[in-house]
N, C-alpha and C positions, 0 to 999 in steps of 0.2 A: 445426858446432854442432848439438846435439840439438834437435829440435823441442820447444818449450816453450809449448804452449797446450792447455788442457783441451779434450777433446772429449766430446760427449754424444750418443748415438745416438737415444734414444727421442723420436720426434716428438710422441707423446702427452704425455709429461712436459713437454717444452719448451712445448707449446701450453698446458698447465695453468699453467705459470709466467707466460706472457703474459696469460692470462685472469685471473690473480690480481692484475694491476696495473690500478688504476683508469684510468691514462693510456693504457694500451695496449689494454684489453679491446675497445673499439669498433672496433679495427682487425682483430680476429680473426674470421674466418667461423665459423659454427656448425660444431663438430667433435665427433665421438663415436667411441668404439671400434666396430669392425665387429661387428655381431650382427644376427640376423634382426629383432628388435624395433627396433633403432636404424635399420636400413635402411628398414623400413616407415615409421617416424616421419619420417625425413629425406625420403623420396620423397613423403610426404604434404605436406611443407612447401615443397619446392623442385623446380623443373623439371629441374635438373641437379645431380647429386651425384658427387663424385670419391671413389674408393676407392684408398688408397695404403698401401704398406708402412710400418709404424711405424719401421723403420730401413731405410735404403737411399738411393741417390742417383742422379743422372743421369736421373731420370724412369722408371727401370726398374720394371716391375710395376704401373704406375698403370692403373686402369680408370676409365671415365666412364659414368655411367648417365643417360639422358635419358628423361623421360616422353614417351610417344608414344600416339596414339590406339590403344586396344586393347592396351596393354602398355608395354614398355620397350625401349629400344635400349641394349645393352651394348657399349661400344667399348674396345679395348685395342690394344697396339702391333702385334699381328699380325692383327687383323681385328675383326669385329663380329658380333653376333647379336641377333635380336629375341626377346624373352621375353614370353609372353602373360599371365603371372601373377607375383605376388610370390614364390610358392613356387618356380617355375622359375627366376626371376631369382636368388634367394638360392642355390639349388642350384648354378647355373652359376658364380656368383661364388665360392662356397665350394670348388668343385672346383678352381678356378684358384689360390685362396689356400692350400689345404691346411692345414697346421698353423701357418702363419706368422701373425704379428700384423699387423692392418691397421686403418686409420682411415677413417672416412667424413667428408667435408667438403663443405659447401655449395659448389656450383659458382659461380664468378664469371664472368660474361660479359665476357671480356677486351676492352679497347679494341683497335682494329685500326689498324696503321700501314700505309698503302698496301695495305689489304686483308688484311694478315696479323696474327694475334693476337700480342700480346707481353706479357711481364712484365719486371720490373726487378730486378736484383741490386744491393742496397745493401751495399757492402763497409765493414765497421766494424773498426777496429784500435786497439789500445791503445798509447800511447806508453810509454817507459820510466818516465815519471813517473806512470803509472797513469791517464791521461786517455783516454777513448774519442774517436776521431776518425772521422767518415765520410769515408773516403779516396777512394772512387770509386763512381760510378753507371754501370752499363751495362745494356743491354737484351738479352733473349733473344727473338728473333723467330721464331715458330713457322711450320711449314709448314702450309698449310690442310688441315684434316681430321685432323691429328695430335692425339693425346690430350695430349701435353706439348710445351712450347716448347724443351726442353733441347737443347743442342748435340749431345748423343749421340743425340737422337731426330730429327736432321736439321735442327734449327733453326740460325739464324745469330746472331752477336753484333753488336750495334749500339751506336752512341753515343746517349746519353740524349736530348739536345736534338733532333737530327734525327729520331729515332724519334717523339718527341712531336709534332713539327711535322707529320710524316706522318700523325698521328692527328687532325690538325685543331686542336691546341692553339696558342693565340697565345703570343707571347714572354713576356708578363706572367704568364700562367697556368703556363707551363713553369718560369719562375723560382720561382714560389711553390710548385710541386710539388717542385722540387729542394730548396728550403729545408725543406719538410715532411718529405721522405724522409730527409734528412740528420739532422734533429732526431730523427726516429723511430728511426734507427739508434743514435744515442747513448743514447736512452732505453731501448732494448732491451738495450744493453750494461749499463746500470745494473741492469736486472732480473736479468740473468744473474749479475752480481757479487753480488747479494743471495742468489742460490740456490746458488752454487758458487764454487770458488776456481780461479784459474789461467787464466781465459779471456783470450786475447790477440787473438783475431780471430773475427768472426762474419760470415756472409753471409745477409742477409735476402732471401728471395724474395718480392717484393711485386707484387701484381696491381693494376691500375687498371681499373675498369669504364668503361662508355661515358660515364658522367657525371663521370669523373675521381676518383671515390672510391677511396681507397687501402685495400688489404686485405693483411695479412701471411699468406702461404700457409704458410711455414715458415721456420725459422732453422737454418742450417747452422753447425756448430762447426768444420768443417775444409773451408771453401768452396773450390771449384776456380775458378781464374781463368786457367789456362794458355791458353785460347783468345785472350786479349788479346794474347799474343805475336804472333799472326798478323795483327793489325790494322795498317793502314798507319801510324796514329799510335800509337806505343807508350808515350805519356806516362802513360796510366792504369796500364799494367803496371809501368812504372818506379816510379810513385808507390806502388803497393801493395807492391812488393818493397823499397822503401826502409824501410818499416815491418816487413815480414815477416822480413827478414834479421836483425832484432834478436831474434827469438825462434826462429830456426833454420829458417824456412820456405824450401824450395828452389824454390818456384814451380810 
């Protein structure tokens, strides 16, 4: 069967969709297109700012900028450099970006599970009756010092509840966060339905800060979940595939 689910690449457009929803807006970190003025403004407001491609996946091309005494620390997948001024920071970032389109986003200090930063993937899929269902939650646990938590960046895949327990959350708080994330997934599905046609699956990348506040980092319209095949308990993978095969997803 041919894959039948709409895809949309522009992270900036999808972010604007989310910011246009009263229910969702509070979950979206400050985000702006990359420019010198926007970089200066964001670095004036936040200690850490991420810079990521407007289209792209797997954490490729992401940069992280941290304010440091006497300048900035620019980190990316292959290394880091210190920049002493906004001019040199912008020039270095621009040289890495070239002519591509990038976004700036407020950096969220990720909660850590057993010392490792993590974020959560909320998998949302539509039934043949047109109803959105949050079918799975799993975590992407980063390697210390890496810019992104993604599997392709050396991260590992984890189960939601044990990861949260490793971050010090109690059973009641874990259950309430699970409920909140699943509700958020369904609400985002509704937002996408109002903006376009044919969406059958979404993958929300959601960060939780140290206080447990939830932030939507981005929404993927063709989310990867193949690493779940390699987990000891394959029930999450089987559950996702039971929906995915209805619209031609091969896994």
